[in-house]
C-alpha positions in Angstrom: 0.0 0.0 0.0 1.4 3.4 -1.0 1.7 6.2 1.6 -1.2 8.1 0.0 -3.7 5.5 1.0 -6.5 5.6 3.7 -8.7 3.0 5.3 -12.4 4.0 5.1 -14.7 2.2 7.5 -18.4 2.7 6.6 -21.2 2.8 9.3 -20.2 -0.1 11.6 -22.7 1.0 14.2 -24.9 -0.9 16.7 -28.1 -0.3 14.8 -26.7 -2.0 11.7 -25.5 -5.1 13.6 -27.6 -8.0 15.0 -29.8 -6.7 17.8 -30.0 -3.2 16.3 -32.9 -1.3 14.7 -31.9 -2.0 11.1 -29.5 -5.0 11.3 -27.5 -6.2 8.3 -27.5 -10.0 8.4 -24.2 -11.0 10.1 -23.2 -7.3 10.1 -21.0 -7.8 13.2 -18.9 -10.4 11.3 -17.0 -7.5 9.6 -15.7 -6.3 13.0 -12.8 -8.7 13.6 -11.7 -8.5 10.0 -11.8 -4.7 10.1 -9.7 -4.7 13.3 -7.0 -6.6 11.4 -7.1 -3.9 8.6 -7.0 -1.2 11.3 -3.9 -2.7 12.8 -2.2 -3.0 9.4 -3.0 0.6 8.4 -1.9 1.9 11.8 1.4 0.1 11.6 2.0 1.6 8.2 1.2 5.1 9.6 -1.8 5.6 7.2 -5.0 7.6 7.9 -8.1 5.8 9.1 -11.6 7.2 8.6 -14.8 5.9 10.1 -18.2 7.2 8.8 -21.3 7.2 10.8 -25.0 7.7 10.2 -26.2 10.4 12.5 -29.9 11.0 11.9 -32.2 13.5 13.6 -35.4 12.0 15.0 -37.4 13.4 12.1 -35.9 12.8 8.7 -37.3 11.9 5.2 -35.0 8.9 5.4 -37.4 7.2 7.9 -40.6 5.3 7.0 -42.9 7.5 9.0 -41.7 10.6 7.1 -41.8 9.1 3.7 -38.5 7.2 3.5 -37.6 3.5 3.2 -36.3 2.7 6.6 -37.3 2.3 10.3 -35.7 4.8 12.6 -32.0 4.0 13.2 -28.7 5.7 14.2 -30.5 8.6 15.9 -28.1 11.2 17.1 -26.8 10.5 20.6 -28.4 7.1 21.0 -26.7 3.7 21.7 -27.8 2.5 18.3 -25.7 5.3 16.6 -22.6 4.3 18.5 -19.8 2.3 16.8 -19.9 -1.4 17.4 -18.2 -1.9 20.8 -15.8 -4.5 19.3 -14.5 -2.1 16.6 -11.1 -1.0 17.8 -10.9 2.5 16.3 -7.6 4.2 17.2 -7.7 7.6 18.9 -6.6 9.4 15.8 -9.4 8.0 13.6 -11.1 10.7 11.6 -14.8 10.4 12.3 -17.0 11.7 9.4 -20.7 12.2 10.0 -23.6 11.9 7.5 -27.3 11.8 7.6 -27.7 15.0 9.7 -29.7 16.8 7.1 -33.4 15.7 7.5 -34.0 16.3 3.7 -31.3 13.9 2.5 -30.8 10.2 2.5 -27.0 10.4 2.7 -25.9 6.9 1.8 -22.5 7.9 0.6 -19.5 8.7 2.9 -18.9 11.6 0.4 -21.9 13.3 1.9 -20.2 13.2 5.3 -18.2 16.0 7.1 -15.6 15.8 9.8 -15.9 17.5 13.2 -14.8 20.8 11.6 -17.7 20.4 9.2 -15.2 20.0 6.3 -16.5 17.7 3.5 -15.0 14.3 3.3 -13.5 14.9 -0.1 -11.7 18.0 1.1 -10.3 16.1 4.1 -8.9 13.4 1.8 -7.4 15.8 -0.6 -5.8 17.9 2.2 -4.1 14.8 3.4 -2.9 13.9 -0.1 -4.9 10.7 -0.2 -5.1 9.1 -3.6 -6.3 5.6 -2.8 -9.1 4.5 -0.5 -9.6 1.0 0.9 -13.3 0.6 1.8 -15.0 -1.8 4.2 -18.1 -1.8 6.4 -21.9 -1.8 6.0 -23.8 -2.3 3.9 -22.4 -3.6 0.6 -25.5 -2.7 -1.4 -26.2 0.7 0.1 -23.6 2.9 1.9 -20.5 0.9 0.8 -21.7 0.9 -2.8 -22.6 4.7 -2.8 -19.3 5.6 -1.2 -17.2 3.6 -3.6 -19.0 4.9 -6.7 -18.6 8.5 -5.4 -14.9 8.0 -4.6 -14.4 6.8 -8.2 -16.3 9.8 -9.6 -14.1 12.1 -7.5 -11.0 10.5 -9.1 -9.8 8.3 -6.2 -8.4 4.8 -6.7 -10.6 2.4 -4.8 -10.2 -1.0 -3.3 -13.2 -2.8 -1.9 -12.3 -5.0 1.1 -14.4 -7.9 0.1 -13.8 -9.8 3.4 -14.9 -6.8 5.4 -18.3 -6.0 3.9 -21.8 -7.4 4.4 -25.0 -6.5 2.6 -28.7 -6.1 3.3 -30.0 -8.0 0.2 -33.6 -6.8 0.4 -33.7 -8.5 -3.0 -31.5 -11.7 -3.1 -28.4 -10.9 -5.1 -28.4 -7.1 -4.4 -24.9 -7.3 -2.8 -23.5 -9.4 -5.6 -24.9 -6.9 -8.1 -23.5 -4.0 -6.1 -20.0 -5.6 -6.2 -20.3 -6.1 -9.9 -21.4 -2.5 -10.3 -18.4 -1.2 -8.2 -16.0 -3.3 -10.3 -17.6 -2.2 -13.5 -17.0 1.5 -12.4 -13.3 0.8 -11.8 -13.0 -0.4 -8.2 -10.5 -3.2 -7.3 -11.3 -6.0 -4.9 -9.0 -7.3 -2.2 -8.9 -9.5 0.9 -6.6 -9.2 3.9 -4.0 -11.7 2.4 -3.7 -9.5 -0.8 -2.4 -6.5 1.0 1.3 -5.9 1.8 2.6 -3.1 3.9 
């Protein structure tokens, strides 16, 4: 991995894991794998980002206000916290999306850091050229983030062993992976990466 790389962890929050308000089947299985990636990127001195859904109580994203989904990842709730097993280092850059009640905000590229700086700006300021993406869910926020990263001109590697999908329709995740590859993303598993 070159020095201009970053690990981008998408939405590994309690509500998206088993027992949460909107669980991705086996969503928690990404946690131990992501922890290995975290260790690898940390050791290499590379930047680690973690995105989070951070919805207000009333948003068009939720069913009762015209959206697709039951309430989840509401600001300040336990469900919005990162999975307790995810070992995010202290210097992880947290980027937040879903705060705007008039947006769905699937993509990490709709997120901002604590200074309210857009995710793209934060990546460019740090000289990042290549993002390695894992997290939840393959067919929604991972897909949207990867496609936006490619549109913004970043090289993208999807960490195939560190993603899980919702699959509302069977095969949605497989389709999403095909779409990401077709748009120019690479795929990798832990064993493929060398520091």
